[in-house]
N, C-alpha and C positions, 0 to 999 in steps of 0.2 A: 882930546881936547881937554882943557885943564879948567876947573870951576874957578871962580876966582878967590876960592878956599886953597886953590892948587890941588886939588883930589881932581881924579881923570873922569870924566864922565863914562858911567856903564853905558849908553844908548850910544855909541858916537860908531856911525856906519862909515865902514872905508866905501870909497866909488869903485863900483866892479867894473872890470877889465871885459871890454867886447872883444869875444872871438871869430876872428871869421876867415870863413875857410876857401881857400881861391879855388876856383876849378878849372882845372887844365883844360883845355881847350881840345886836346888829343881825342880827349877822355869821354864818349857818348855820355849822354843824360839818360839813367836810368826812369823808364815810368813803371809807376805803381800797378799791376795787374788789380783788374775788379775779382774783388771777392767774388768768390761762389756763392749761390743763393742756398742758405742757410735750411737743413728739413726741418720738416714741420716736429715739433718735440711732440711726444707719444704720452697720452692724459695717463695719469697715475692713478689709478681708483686708491682713495683714501681706506686703510684696512680698518677692520672696526676694532674698537678698544674694549676688550671684557671689561664688563663691571667689577667693579673691585666689590669684593666679598666683604658683607656686613662685619663691621667689629663686634666682640663678644661684649655680653654687657659685663660690666666693669660691677661685682658685687659688692654692696657697699659694706663699706665694712661697720661691723657692730659699735652700736655707741660704749665708748668707756665705761666702765661701771665705776662710779664714784666710792671710791673707797670708806668704808665708815669705819669709824670706832668700832675696837673688837668689844666693848660693852656693848653699845647702840648696837649691835647685830644680834648679839644674843638676844637682846630684849625684844627685837622686832620677830627672830622666829619663833619665842614663845610666846606671842600673840598669835600669831599665823597659826599654830599648832592648837592655842586653848579656842581659835575661833571653829578651826577644822571642829575640833572634836565637838562644839557646841551646834552643829551643823550636825552632824553625822546623832548625834544623841536627840535632837528634834526629829529627824528622821523616823527613827527608830519609834519614839514618843505616837508619832503620827502611823507609823505601821501599824503597833499595837493598837492604839483607837479603833483604825478601821477595821483591825480582825475582830474586837471585843464586840464593833455596833454592825458587823455584816450581819449576825442575824434581824436585827431588829432593822434594818434597811430593807431584808428580803421581805418579814412579814409587813411592811408599810404596802411594799411594790404589790403584795399579793392581796392585801386588804385595800387598796385602790383598786387592779383590773376585776375584784371579787363585789365589789360598788359600781363600777362603770357595766360591767355584764348586768348586773340587778337590775339596772338605773334601763339599759336598753331594752332587755327583756319585761320590765312593766310598764315600759314610753308602746313598745309591740303591743301588749297583752290589752291595754287600756283602746291602742286603736281599733286592732278587731273588734275589740269588743260593742265599742260605742258607735263606730263609723259602719256607714250605710252603703260601704261599697259590699260588705259581703250582708247587705239584706237577702231575706229568703223571698223568692219570687216564683220558685216553682215546687208543687210537693208531690214527690211520688210515692206509689203505694202499691206494695208488693208482698204476694206468699198468700193471697185471700183466694178463697174459693166458693164459700157459701156466701162470704158478705159481700156485699158488693161494694169494688173501689170509691165509686162517686160519694156513696155515704162516708167513707173514713174521710177524705176530704173536704168533705164539706165539715163534718165538726171540726178539723183543724183548721181551718178557713180563717182562724182568730191567729194563727203562728207566720203569715202572710206578713212582709215587710218590715219582719224582727232582725237583728241581726243573727248571724247563726249562730255565733256562741252564747245567746243570751236565750237559744231554745233549750227548755229543762222539759228531762225522761220524767219529772213529778206531772208536771202540766197537762203534758200529752196523755200521760196513764190515767189523769181524772175526766179529760177529754173522751177516751175510750171506755171509760167504764158501763157507757151505755149497751154496748157490740158483748153480750155474753159470749158469741163465739171466741172471742179471742184470749187464747191462751196466754200467751208472750208477745214483748213486743220488742223491736229494737230500732231506734233512731242513729241514722247516719246523715255527718254533714257532708257536703259535696260542694264544695266551693265553688264559684265566686256566690252562687244565687240556687242552690238545691238542696232540699231539704229528702231522703227518702225514710220512710216507714216501713219497717220490714215485718210482718204480721206472721205469728204462728197461730193456727186456730185450732180450738177444743178438736180431739179425733174423739169418735164414737166408741165405746167398748162393748155395750150390751142395750139391751131393750129392757124397759120394763111398765110394767104394765098397769096404770092409774086410771079409774076411773070407768074401765072398759076400753080405753083406749093406748095403744102402745106410742112409746115416744124412747128416743134414742138419749143415752146417758153415758158421758165422760168417764173418768176414773174419780173426778172430784166430786161426782153427783148434779153435775151440772146439766140440765135439759138442753138438747143440741134441736129438737122438732119432734113431727111424727116420724114412724118408722113405718114406710112402705114395703120392706122386704123384713119379714120377720126370719128367714131362714139366713140372713146375713149376719146377725148375730145373736149369741146367744140370749137367754132371757132370764134374769132376775127376780125371782120370789120372793118378795118381804111383806111386807106389812108396813105401811109408814112413806113417809117423804127419803127420796134416798141422799138429798142434800143432810138429813140430820141424822140415820140412820146407821147404828153401829154393824146390824146384819150385811147392807149394804155396803160397808167399807171389807166387813170378813173375806165377802163373795168376789170381792175387787180381787183380794190378797190372793184368792186360788185362782182367779184367773190370770193373773198376772203370772203367775208361779208356774203355770203349766206349760207344758213343750209348745213350740209356734207349730207342730204340727199335730196335735192334739186339739188346739182350739176351735179350727172349725167343725169340728165333731160334736161341739158341746152344745146341747139344746136345751137345756136348761141347768141353772144350779140356783139350791134354795140353802138359805142360810135361815134355819129354825130359830139357832141360838147363836152366839161363837164358838162355841164348841162343839157345833153340829151342824157340818156344812153337807149336802149330796148333790153330787152331780150324775145328769142324765147324759148318755148319748147319744146319737142319732145314728140310724141304720145298726145297732146292737140290739135290737128288741126291744129298745127303750133299757138297756143295762145301767145298773144304779152302781158309782161309786162314793162309797162313804171316806168322807176327806178326816173329818175331824176337824179340828182349828187349824189357823192359819202358821202355823208353826212346823218347822222342819220340812219347808214347801219345797225343797231340792230334792232331797233324799224321797220323800214322798211320790214325787214327779218320776225320779229314775225308776222306781217300781212299780208305777202304775203303768209304763212304756213296756220294761219287759212282760207285766202278767196279761197286756191286753196283746202282746206279739207270742206267747205259748197259749194263752188259755182263746182261743177264736172261738171254741166250742159253743157248748151250755153252758158257760160261766155267766149268772146273773147279777152275780154283787161282788165287788172286790172294794177289799176294807184295807184301806191304807194309812187308816185312822193311827195306827203304832208302826212306822214305816220300820222298826226290825224284825216285826215278827207279820207281814203280810198273810190275809184271808181272802182264800177265793169258795163262793158259796154258789152252789147250783139253781 
């Protein structure tokens, strides 16, 4: 089919021919068999898809270094080197400063520690000295034989309710002066509230007759009371008061030098002068021992013990006034 312009049209369709097949009468007509029922399809389990491995991290590419001019790079490196050198020098100066000032720091530390200890000790002493927590509430007296304990406790009654650190030995000594039988004493503080006074009494060493009466005396010449047993101690024959007599002191020195086994055998000791001391023994028919003065007492005592051991017969006088040449007389 042509267009008005004389060209053929593209979509020109030709009429389709109908082809019909004639069926011959002799051929039987075939019928289609029914289709067999289809078997049920098997269910296929889906297979597990493995997890994909994580892709490794890709390292970041380093930043490109900016290129610098050759002159500028050398200036920067020199500046960095100078800064490093300055830091090293500063560190060295600090180390040197610490080394030279270490002794000063130690001294300051020790000084501070000492001040703290002293302050703590001072505060402790002040609290203990003035605090009523350590006040005396009980006084205990020990070591007395002839002196009643109640009398001493009554004399020390003023020390009650006083802090233990404030108790003075001098003050107690003044309170105990009236007791002549006290030779010495010791004060012991037993916190928190007990004060113990330990007494040492005077011990008699000889008998002295004064005005027809016999009295006991200690080595210091202190009278301790009347003598009831004249055989218990030796009798010192002197003139005057034993407390201020030189002859009494000479006789006491001789008694103190005698052997302990011989002292109970001394009946009398007479000190006519300081150079003439005569001893009379018991049980030896009034045997006399001429002692002389109180010098060389140890050597005289040895000579006397040897002579008494070898001459137990009729010797009536033993003279040891010269210890290097003792004399025995009938």
